[in-house]
C-alpha positions in Angstrom: -13.8 -160.9 107.8 -13.7 -163.6 105.4 -15.7 -165.7 108.1 -16.1 -169.3 108.2 -19.7 -170.3 110.0 -20.4 -167.3 112.0 -22.7 -168.1 114.8 -25.4 -165.3 113.5 -28.4 -165.5 110.9 -28.0 -164.4 107.7 -31.8 -163.5 107.8 -32.5 -165.2 104.1 -30.5 -163.0 102.2 -27.2 -163.6 100.0 -24.3 -161.5 102.0 -21.3 -159.9 99.6 -18.3 -159.9 101.3 -16.1 -157.4 100.4 -12.6 -157.4 102.8 -12.4 -153.5 104.8 -10.2 -151.4 103.4 -7.0 -149.6 103.8 -5.5 -146.8 101.1 -1.8 -148.7 101.0 -0.1 -144.9 99.7 -1.6 -142.9 102.7 0.1 -145.8 104.9 3.7 -146.4 103.6 5.5 -149.2 105.8 7.7 -146.9 109.0 10.5 -148.1 111.4 9.3 -148.6 115.0 10.9 -145.7 117.7 13.5 -147.3 119.6 12.1 -149.4 122.6 8.6 -148.8 121.1 6.2 -150.5 123.1 2.9 -152.9 121.4 0.7 -150.5 121.6 -3.3 -149.9 120.5 -6.3 -147.6 120.8 -9.3 -148.1 122.2 -12.4 -147.0 124.2 -13.1 -148.8 127.3 -17.0 -148.5 127.7 -19.7 -149.4 125.6 -23.0 -151.1 125.6 -25.4 -154.5 126.1 -25.5 -156.6 123.6 -28.4 -158.6 123.9 -28.8 -161.4 121.3 -31.4 -164.3 121.7 -32.4 -165.3 125.3 -28.6 -164.0 126.6 -27.7 -160.3 127.5 -24.1 -159.5 127.6 -21.9 -156.4 128.2 -20.3 -155.6 124.8 -17.4 -153.4 126.6 -13.7 -153.7 125.0 -13.1 -153.6 128.9 -14.8 -156.7 129.4 -12.3 -158.1 126.4 -8.8 -157.0 127.9 -9.8 -158.5 131.6 -8.7 -162.1 131.3 -5.6 -160.7 130.3 -5.1 -158.0 132.5 -1.9 -160.0 134.1 -0.5 -160.2 130.5 2.3 -157.3 131.0 3.9 -159.8 134.0 4.0 -162.6 131.2 5.9 -160.8 128.9 8.9 -158.4 128.7 7.3 -156.4 125.7 6.1 -153.3 127.0 2.6 -152.9 126.7 0.6 -149.8 126.1 -3.0 -148.6 125.8 -4.1 -145.2 124.5 -7.4 -146.1 126.1 -10.3 -143.2 126.6 -11.4 -144.0 129.8 -13.9 -141.4 130.2 -13.8 -138.5 132.6 -13.5 -139.6 136.6 -12.0 -142.9 136.1 -8.5 -142.5 137.9 -9.9 -146.2 139.6 -9.4 -147.9 136.4 -6.2 -145.9 134.9 -4.5 -146.9 138.4 -5.3 -150.6 138.2 -4.3 -151.2 134.8 -0.7 -149.3 135.3 -0.5 -151.7 138.8 -0.7 -154.6 136.7 2.4 -153.3 134.3 0.2 -151.4 131.5 1.3 -148.2 130.2 -1.7 -145.7 129.9 -2.1 -143.0 127.2 -4.4 -140.1 127.0 -5.5 -140.8 123.2 -6.6 -137.5 123.0 -3.8 -136.4 123.3 -1.5 -138.6 121.2 -4.0 -139.3 118.8 -6.3 -136.5 118.7 -6.3 -135.7 114.8 -5.4 -137.7 112.2 -1.7 -137.0 111.1 -1.4 -137.7 115.4 -3.4 -141.0 115.0 -0.8 -142.7 112.4 2.6 -140.9 114.2 1.1 -143.5 116.7 0.7 -146.2 114.8 3.7 -146.1 112.8 6.0 -145.5 115.7 4.7 -148.7 117.6 6.7 -151.7 117.4 3.3 -153.4 116.5 -0.2 -153.6 118.3 -1.7 -155.7 120.7 -5.1 -155.6 121.3 -8.4 -157.8 122.7 -11.8 -157.1 121.4 -15.0 -156.8 122.4 -17.1 -159.8 123.5 -19.5 -159.8 120.6 -16.5 -160.3 117.9 -15.3 -163.8 120.0 -18.9 -165.3 121.0 -20.4 -164.2 117.2 -17.3 -166.0 115.8 -17.3 -163.3 113.3 -13.7 -163.3 112.0 -13.6 -159.5 112.5 -10.4 -157.6 112.1 -10.0 -153.9 113.4 -9.6 -151.1 110.5 -7.3 -150.1 113.1 -5.2 -153.1 113.0 -5.2 -152.5 109.4 -3.1 -149.5 109.5 -0.8 -151.2 111.8 -0.4 -154.1 109.3 0.2 -151.8 106.3 2.9 -150.0 107.9 5.0 -152.8 108.7 4.0 -153.5 112.0 3.2 -157.0 113.5 -0.5 -157.7 114.8 -1.0 -159.4 118.4 -5.2 -159.3 118.3 -7.5 -161.8 120.0 -9.1 -164.7 117.6 -12.2 -163.5 116.4 -13.1 -167.3 114.3 -11.9 -169.0 111.8 -11.4 -167.1 108.8 -10.4 -168.2 105.0 -7.6 -166.0 104.9 -6.7 -164.6 108.3 -3.3 -166.3 109.3 -3.1 -167.1 113.2 1.2 -166.4 113.5 2.1 -164.8 109.8 2.3 -161.0 110.6 -1.2 -161.4 112.5 -0.6 -163.4 115.2 -4.4 -164.1 116.9 -4.7 -165.6 120.2 -7.7 -166.8 122.2 -6.2 -167.2 125.9 -3.3 -165.5 128.0 -0.6 -168.6 127.6 -1.2 -168.1 123.4 -1.2 -164.1 124.0 1.8 -164.2 125.9 3.6 -166.7 122.6 2.5 -164.5 120.0 4.2 -161.8 121.3 7.2 -163.8 121.8 7.0 -165.5 118.2 6.6 -161.7 117.0 9.4 -160.7 118.5 11.7 -163.0 118.3 11.5 -163.0 114.1 10.4 -159.0 114.1 12.1 -158.2 110.6 9.7 -161.1 108.9 6.5 -160.3 110.6 6.9 -157.1 109.3 6.8 -158.0 106.1 4.4 -160.1 106.6 1.9 -158.0 107.8 2.4 -155.4 104.9 1.8 -158.5 102.3 -0.7 -159.3 103.9 -2.5 -155.7 103.8 -1.8 -155.6 100.0 -3.3 -159.0 99.5 -6.3 -158.3 100.9 -7.1 -155.2 102.1 -6.0 -152.8 99.8 -8.5 -150.1 99.0 -7.9 -150.7 95.4 -8.6 -153.8 94.8 -11.9 -153.7 97.4 -13.3 -151.0 95.8 -13.0 -152.6 92.5 -14.4 -155.7 94.3 -17.9 -153.4 94.8 -18.0 -151.9 91.7 -17.9 -155.1 89.6 -20.7 -157.0 91.7 -23.0 -154.0 91.8 -22.8 -153.9 87.7 -22.7 -157.7 87.8 
């Protein structure tokens, strides 16, 4: 979001950018549980994308594949609350063998309250993105990531393109490859309290739902 030169056409239209909102009053800063992991909540499977003459899988699984060995590169526990679908024990076994903690999202985040509790008890977020977000350089950021940031949790997420305001290493830490992913986790932990403060400040400055709603109304009534 806040994209600079995304690799898709504007169809000759004037687009108005409005940051994705998070309701800050409902997402107060919360301390992580002792020995908490960097977590995320996701769905493993998705669809294929066709863009121009190219078709490719746009599954979250494909986004994570280049980073499967990351748990071996960091001392920080990494946990996926991931919907693997019915009958995929091999996928869960593969993740556990690589060092990932795996949780059932329907069990630990099946209601809005459980979802919030899971995020707020986490140390922070670690997540990769769907391949289209990287290929098209959209500067995309997840609504889920905003909940981590609002809760004062540093988010270590895959880089999705240059942005007018998304930082690379200030509360939100964005990586492009395995080395950067491991380094971002180290940076988040080494100055954890500061990154927690920066995460909340980022949410307050750019993603406050009240500000987003005001922008929409101002542009609609202009």
